[in-house]
C-alpha positions in Angstrom: 114.1 6.1 172.5 112.8 2.8 173.4 112.8 0.9 175.9 110.5 -1.8 178.5 110.0 -2.4 182.2 109.9 -6.3 181.9 107.7 -8.8 180.2 104.3 -8.2 182.3 104.9 -4.3 182.4 105.5 -4.5 178.6 102.5 -6.9 177.9 100.4 -4.9 179.8 101.4 -1.7 178.3 101.0 -2.6 174.6 97.8 -4.7 175.3 96.2 -2.0 176.2 96.2 -0.4 172.6 97.5 -3.7 170.7 97.0 -7.5 170.2 98.6 -10.1 167.9 98.8 -13.5 167.8 101.6 -14.9 169.6 101.7 -11.3 171.5 103.6 -13.1 174.5 106.4 -14.8 172.7 107.1 -12.0 170.9 107.4 -9.8 174.0 109.7 -12.3 175.6 112.3 -12.5 172.8 112.3 -8.9 172.5 113.3 -8.6 176.4 115.7 -11.5 176.0 117.0 -9.6 173.4 117.8 -6.5 175.0 121.6 -5.4 175.1 121.7 -2.9 178.0 119.7 -5.8 180.2 122.1 -8.1 179.2 125.2 -6.3 179.6 124.1 -3.7 183.2 121.7 -6.4 184.9 123.0 -9.1 187.1 121.8 -12.5 186.8 119.2 -14.0 189.5 119.8 -17.2 188.5 122.4 -20.2 190.1 125.7 -19.7 188.8 126.8 -21.7 186.0 129.2 -25.0 186.0 129.4 -27.5 188.3 131.9 -27.8 190.7 135.4 -29.4 189.1 137.5 -30.6 192.0 141.3 -30.9 190.9 142.4 -34.2 190.9 144.5 -36.1 193.5 148.1 -35.6 193.5 150.0 -39.3 193.3 152.9 -38.1 195.1 154.1 -35.6 197.9 155.2 -32.3 197.3 154.6 -32.7 193.5 151.4 -30.3 193.7 151.2 -27.0 196.0 148.9 -24.7 197.0 149.6 -21.0 197.8 148.2 -18.1 199.5 148.3 -14.8 201.8 148.1 -13.9 205.1 148.1 -10.1 204.9 147.2 -7.7 207.4 149.1 -9.2 210.2 150.6 -7.1 213.1 154.2 -6.3 212.7 156.7 -8.9 214.3 160.0 -8.5 214.0 159.4 -6.4 211.1 157.1 -9.1 209.6 153.3 -8.8 208.8 152.2 -11.3 206.3 152.6 -15.3 205.7 153.2 -16.9 202.6 151.3 -20.3 202.9 152.5 -22.8 200.8 150.5 -26.2 201.2 151.0 -29.7 200.0 147.8 -31.2 198.5 148.3 -34.8 199.4 149.5 -34.7 202.6 148.6 -31.6 203.6 152.1 -30.6 205.3 152.6 -26.7 205.5 155.1 -24.1 205.4 154.7 -20.6 206.8 156.7 -18.1 205.7 157.4 -14.7 206.8 157.1 -12.0 204.6 157.3 -7.9 204.8 154.8 -5.7 203.0 155.3 -4.3 200.6 156.6 -7.2 198.5 156.9 -8.1 194.8 156.9 -11.2 192.6 160.5 -11.4 193.2 160.7 -11.4 196.7 158.1 -14.3 196.6 159.5 -16.3 193.8 163.1 -15.9 196.2 161.3 -16.8 199.1 160.1 -19.8 197.2 163.1 -21.0 196.3 165.3 -20.8 199.4 162.4 -22.5 201.3 160.4 -25.2 199.2 162.2 -26.0 196.1 165.4 -26.3 197.7 164.1 -28.9 200.1 161.3 -30.4 198.0 162.3 -29.9 194.3 160.3 -28.3 191.7 156.6 -29.3 191.8 154.6 -30.3 188.8 151.9 -27.9 189.7 150.8 -24.9 191.5 147.1 -23.6 192.7 147.1 -20.7 193.6 144.3 -17.2 193.5 144.2 -14.7 190.8 146.4 -12.4 192.9 148.6 -9.5 191.5 151.7 -10.8 193.0 151.0 -14.3 191.2 149.5 -12.8 187.9 152.5 -10.5 187.1 156.1 -11.6 187.2 156.2 -14.5 189.9 156.3 -17.2 187.1 159.2 -15.4 185.0 161.4 -15.0 188.2 160.6 -18.1 189.5 161.7 -20.3 186.5 165.1 -17.6 186.1 165.7 -18.3 190.0 165.2 -22.0 189.9 167.2 -22.6 187.0 166.9 -25.8 184.4 167.3 -28.4 187.2 165.0 -31.3 187.9 163.5 -32.3 190.7 164.9 -35.2 193.0 163.4 -38.5 192.2 161.1 -39.9 194.7 161.5 -43.6 194.5 158.5 -46.2 194.6 159.3 -48.5 197.5 159.6 -52.0 196.4 158.9 -55.3 198.6 162.3 -57.1 199.8 164.7 -53.7 198.8 166.1 -53.4 202.4 167.6 -56.1 204.5 166.1 -53.7 207.4 163.0 -55.2 209.0 162.3 -52.1 210.6 163.0 -50.2 207.8 160.9 -52.2 205.1 158.0 -51.7 207.8 158.0 -48.3 207.9 158.3 -48.0 204.0 154.9 -50.3 203.8 153.1 -48.2 206.4 154.0 -44.9 204.2 152.5 -46.7 201.0 149.5 -47.8 203.0 148.6 -44.1 204.5 149.1 -42.9 201.4 146.4 -44.8 199.5 144.1 -44.1 202.8 145.2 -40.4 202.5 143.8 -40.5 199.0 140.6 -42.3 199.2 139.7 -39.8 202.3 140.5 -36.9 200.0 138.4 -38.5 197.1 135.5 -39.1 199.5 135.8 -35.1 200.9 136.0 -34.1 197.2 133.2 -35.7 196.3 130.6 -34.2 199.5 132.0 -31.0 198.6 131.3 -31.0 194.9 127.2 -32.8 195.7 127.2 -29.5 198.4 128.0 -27.0 195.8 126.4 -28.6 192.7 123.2 -28.1 194.8 123.4 -24.3 194.4 124.8 -23.8 190.5 123.7 -25.0 187.4 125.3 -26.7 184.3 125.9 -24.7 181.5 127.2 -26.2 177.8 128.2 -23.8 175.1 128.2 -24.9 171.5 131.1 -23.9 169.2 130.4 -20.8 167.7 127.9 -19.9 169.8 127.8 -16.1 171.0 128.0 -15.4 174.6 128.2 -11.9 176.9 131.6 -11.3 178.2 132.2 -9.3 181.3 135.8 -8.6 181.1 139.0 -6.3 182.7 142.3 -6.3 181.2 143.8 -9.3 183.2 141.2 -11.5 183.8 137.7 -12.3 182.4 134.8 -11.6 185.0 131.9 -13.3 184.0 130.3 -15.1 180.9 126.6 -15.6 179.9 124.7 -16.7 177.0 122.2 -14.1 175.4 120.5 -13.0 172.5 123.0 -11.0 170.5 122.4 -9.1 167.3 124.2 -9.5 164.3 125.2 -6.1 164.1 126.7 -6.0 167.9 130.5 -4.7 167.4 133.3 -6.9 168.5 136.0 -5.1 171.0 138.6 -4.0 168.8 141.1 -5.0 171.4 140.5 -9.0 171.5 143.3 -10.6 169.4 143.1 -13.7 167.0 143.3 -15.9 169.5 140.6 -14.2 171.6 142.6 -12.5 174.4 141.7 -9.1 175.5 145.0 -6.6 175.0 144.5 -3.5 176.6 146.2 -0.6 177.1 146.3 2.5 179.4 144.9 5.6 178.5 145.1 8.1 181.4 145.7 8.3 185.1 142.0 9.0 186.7 143.0 8.8 190.4 145.5 7.3 192.7 145.5 6.0 196.8 147.8 3.9 198.9 146.6 0.9 199.6 145.6 0.7 203.8 146.6 -3.2 203.7 149.4 -3.2 201.6 151.0 0.3 201.9 151.6 0.1 198.1 150.9 3.3 195.9 147.9 2.5 193.0 146.6 4.2 190.5 143.4 4.2 188.8 143.5 3.5 185.2 141.4 4.1 182.3 141.7 1.5 179.4 141.9 2.8 175.9 138.7 1.5 173.8 136.8 0.6 177.4 133.6 2.0 178.8 134.6 4.3 182.6 133.3 1.5 184.7 136.0 -0.8 183.4 138.4 1.8 185.3 141.0 -0.6 187.3 143.1 0.1 190.4 146.5 -1.0 189.4 149.7 -1.0 191.5 152.4 1.5 190.4 155.2 -0.8 190.0 152.7 -3.2 188.0 151.7 -0.5 185.3 155.2 0.4 185.5 156.6 -3.4 184.9 153.8 -4.1 181.9 153.6 -0.8 180.2 156.9 1.1 180.8 156.4 3.3 177.8 153.4 4.6 179.9 154.8 7.6 181.7 153.0 7.9 184.9 154.7 10.9 186.3 153.1 12.8 183.6 149.7 11.6 183.6 148.6 12.9 186.8 149.5 15.7 189.3 149.0 14.9 193.3 148.0 17.6 195.9 148.2 16.1 199.2 148.6 12.7 200.8 146.3 10.6 203.7 146.0 7.4 204.9 144.0 5.8 202.1 143.7 8.1 198.9 145.6 10.9 196.9 143.8 14.0 195.6 143.9 14.4 191.6 144.2 17.8 191.0 144.8 18.0 187.1 144.8 14.7 184.5 146.5 14.7 181.2 145.8 12.4 178.5 148.0 10.1 177.0 
């Protein structure tokens, strides 16, 4: 067994009985290469990576952002709002939803209320909500079909004999230039403030780093001293993707906000602390051969959680 209490404490304990030239440098290297510390201790340094603003859109309703407002009191049976914002004009659609909703529900609403009016966007910015990371895109493209969005033709001087219309079109183009300039100014101000609390980190090709991962997303990345004998996760594919399969259900609950049933999944080859709460519908959709009904027996039901009676490993 071995360990350390940090650079200074380790130096004090060793210094009472031993000394050699370059002792502090060796102790610092030993502590920096400690696998336990790098895996489990939180970093006290500023977050790595400067803010990278999104490019400013060129046309309206080509680049959108989406998010949900949840946990609202019911009104007409609806208790959630899908917010869709045009990133250039900031024009916004507020679309009502009823929880629990699926990716298909959101995609169908998006086609009916957004694509039908504004055409298919070039990009959509969203968070890592499970609805967006599951079947949303597949359903959206299936519903929208192969149709192209309607073209937005740039106005040219003298294109119309109507003086009032020409004036409005010229004012529109001038307003768009001002909007883009103001958006760029706001982005630079936000970047300056954010970068004041962050540090720039660069990684070389082939450099080894520690990753803290979940089956669906990368959570953090940090440079560290990694011994050559450190095993590589067997779940990593040749392209560096994490391929994880559920091993067992170790708990169940009903989400108090969405009302959806969730299961606590232990993943094959991963440590227990990497277990994660997932929607039952997500597990059934992505892992149809994983029989949830035979994995856990439930006893009673409360507002927040189920009690687990027995657990069978798959």
